[in-house]
Every structure is written in structure tokens, then in C-alpha cells.
C-alpha positions in Angstrom: 0.5 18.1 4.3 0.9 15.4 1.6 -0.8 12.0 1.8 1.6 9.1 1.8 0.6 5.5 0.6 2.6 2.4 1.5 3.6 0.5 -1.6 5.7 -2.2 0.0 9.0 -2.7 1.8 12.7 -3.0 1.3 13.3 -6.7 1.3 17.1 -6.9 1.0 20.3 -5.4 -0.2 21.7 -6.4 -3.7 25.3 -6.3 -4.6 28.0 -4.1 -3.2 26.9 -0.7 -4.6 24.0 -0.1 -2.3 21.3 -1.4 -4.5 18.1 -2.6 -2.8 15.3 -4.9 -3.6 11.9 -3.3 -3.1 9.0 -5.8 -2.8 5.9 -3.8 -3.9 2.1 -4.4 -4.1 1.4 -2.2 -7.1 -0.4 -5.0 -8.9 1.7 -4.8 -12.1 5.3 -4.9 -13.3 6.6 -1.5 -12.5 9.8 0.4 -13.0 8.4 3.3 -11.1 8.6 5.4 -14.2 8.3 9.1 -13.4 9.0 8.6 -9.6 11.8 10.7 -8.5 11.5 10.4 -4.7 10.3 7.7 -2.3 9.7 8.0 1.4 10.8 5.7 4.2 9.0 5.9 7.6 11.7 6.1 10.2 9.4 7.0 13.0 5.6 7.0 13.2 4.3 9.6 10.7 7.9 10.8 10.0 8.5 10.3 6.4 12.1 10.8 5.1 12.7 11.4 1.4 15.1 9.4 -0.6 15.9 10.3 -4.3 15.6 7.6 -6.8 18.8 7.2 -8.9 17.6 4.1 -10.9 15.1 1.3 -11.0 15.2 -2.0 -12.8 12.4 -4.6 -12.9 13.3 -7.9 -11.2 9.7 -9.5 -11.5 6.1 -8.6 -11.2 6.3 -7.7 -7.5 10.0 -6.7 -7.1 12.4 -4.1 -8.4 16.1 -3.3 -8.0 16.2 0.2 -6.5 19.3 2.5 -6.4 18.9 5.5 -4.1 21.1 8.7 -4.1 23.7 8.6 -1.3 23.3 4.9 -0.6 26.5 3.6 -2.2 27.5 0.6 -0.1 26.0 -2.7 1.0 26.3 -1.5 4.7 24.4 1.8 3.9 21.6 -0.3 2.2 21.3 -2.6 5.2 20.8 0.3 7.6 17.5 1.2 5.7 16.0 -2.3 6.0 13.3 -3.4 6.6 11.6 -0.1 6.0 8.1 0.5 4.6 8.2 2.4 1.3 5.8 5.2 0.6 4.9 7.3 -2.3 3.1 10.7 -2.4 -0.5 10.5 -3.5 0.1 11.7 -7.0 2.9 9.2 -7.7 0.9 6.4 -6.0 -2.1 6.9 -8.2 0.0 6.8 -11.3 1.9 3.7 -10.3 -0.9 1.5 -8.9 -2.8 -0.9 -11.3 -6.4 -0.2 -11.2 -7.1 -3.8 -10.5 -4.6 -4.0 -7.6 -6.1 -4.2 -4.1 -3.8 -1.4 -3.1 -5.8 0.9 -5.4 -8.7 0.8 -2.9 -6.9 3.0 -0.4 -8.9 6.1 0.3 -12.2 4.6 -1.1 -15.3 4.8 1.1 -16.8 1.5 2.3 -20.5 0.9 2.1 -22.2 -2.1 3.6 -25.6 -3.2 2.2 -27.0 -3.6 5.8 -25.1 -0.9 7.8 -24.6 1.8 5.1 -21.4 4.0 5.1 -18.7 2.5 7.4 -15.6 4.6 6.8 -12.6 5.0 4.5 -10.1 2.3 3.6 -7.0 3.3 5.6 -4.8 0.3 4.8 -5.0 -2.8 2.5 -3.7 -6.1 4.0 -3.1 -8.8 1.4 -3.5 -12.3 2.7 -3.1 -15.5 0.8 -6.9 -16.2 0.4 -8.3 -12.7 0.7 -7.8 -9.0 1.2 -8.5 -7.2 4.4 -9.4 -3.4 4.4 -8.7 -1.5 7.6 -11.5 0.9 8.4 -12.1 3.0 11.4 -15.7 2.6 12.6 -16.6 4.9 15.4 -13.0 5.4 16.2 -12.3 1.6 16.5 -10.1 -0.2 14.0 -12.0 -2.8 12.0 -10.5 -5.3 9.5 -13.1 -6.1 6.8 -12.7 -9.0 4.4 -12.8 -8.3 0.7 -13.4 -11.5 -1.2 -15.8 -13.2 -3.5 -18.4 -13.6 -0.8 -18.4 -10.1 0.5 -17.6 -7.9 -2.5 -20.6 -6.6 -4.3 -18.9 -4.0 -6.5 -16.2 -1.4 -6.7 -17.3 2.0 -8.0 -14.0 3.5 -9.2 -15.7 6.6 -10.4 -17.1 7.6 -7.0 -14.4 5.7 -5.1 -16.8 3.5 -3.2 -16.4 -0.2 -2.3 -19.7 -1.9 -1.8 -19.7 -4.9 0.5 -22.2 -7.4 1.9 -20.6 -8.3 5.2 -21.5 -11.4 7.3 -24.2 -10.8 10.0 -22.6 -9.8 13.3 -19.2 -8.7 11.9 -19.9 -5.0 12.3 -21.4 -5.6 15.8 -18.1 -7.1 16.8 -16.4 -3.7 16.3 -19.2 -1.4 17.5 -20.4 -3.1 20.7 
């Protein structure tokens, strides 16, 4: 089974020919070069492939996306607002190494508690980034900001954090 990584969502339809606007979190201007297929999650863990016909850059976080078989504004509207996923290989090629999204799949180490888990999801907020990690089977949202981030070891795929006292206990007690 392939791993799928969320890169953003379909924000709106554009024009009358079924073009869509994809708002992404790849961390760089991207025309999704080399990506031939995207996946939309129509039901939980059910990823439907859509073949990419063309992509044009709109700005640093949006692209115009034309998908095969989506030829009308109405067909485009039926797909919204869907999360857009890429397979792991495409995701790694498209994501800027400095983008918070690049932390997906990294192990999380806390200076006080040691290994906590793996980054399952990255949630970008205006003032900080939250990493969703499962600690002892419970979902935990860990802040990644100037105060908590010690370093990111890209080679070994580990995020080193110094979390506030009591935060881990909130999730484990």
C-alpha cells in the first residue's frame, strides 16, 4: 500500500472548462512538475486517482489545475472542497525542504521525555505549526515554534523539541 501525503485542498473552480484552484502547502512556487496523478480522499482512507492534464502557477501557494475528465464548471464543483494527496515519491520531490509539511513522517524527540512518536500531520497556524503525533495511542498536538524547536535532523528524519513542562502529561495521564 502506498503512503499518501496531504498537500492542500481544492479551493474553487476557475473558468468554464473545469479548471480548479489548488491551495497547497508545499512551501515553494510549484507547477507540480513530474506529477501525473493526484489523489482525492472521497471517504476516509479511500483515495481516488485523478490524472493531471495541466498545471499553471497562480502564486506561491496556489496553482490552476486541470484534471482529465473534468471539463465543466459543474464537474469541478462536485470535487470541492476535497483534500489533495500525493504519493510519497511525488510528495518528497515537490515539497520544499524548509516547508513545515516536509516534517511529515519524521520522528519526534523531546529533551525530557525522549522518543514521542512520528509526525502524522502538520497543521499550519498563523503564529506556529502544530505536529500531530500519537503518544501511547492518544492524539497529541505539539507546538513547533521558536521556543520549542531545538533542531531538525533531516538526514535521520528527527525533530528535536524542548516542550513545556506538563504538556506531555496532558496527553499521557
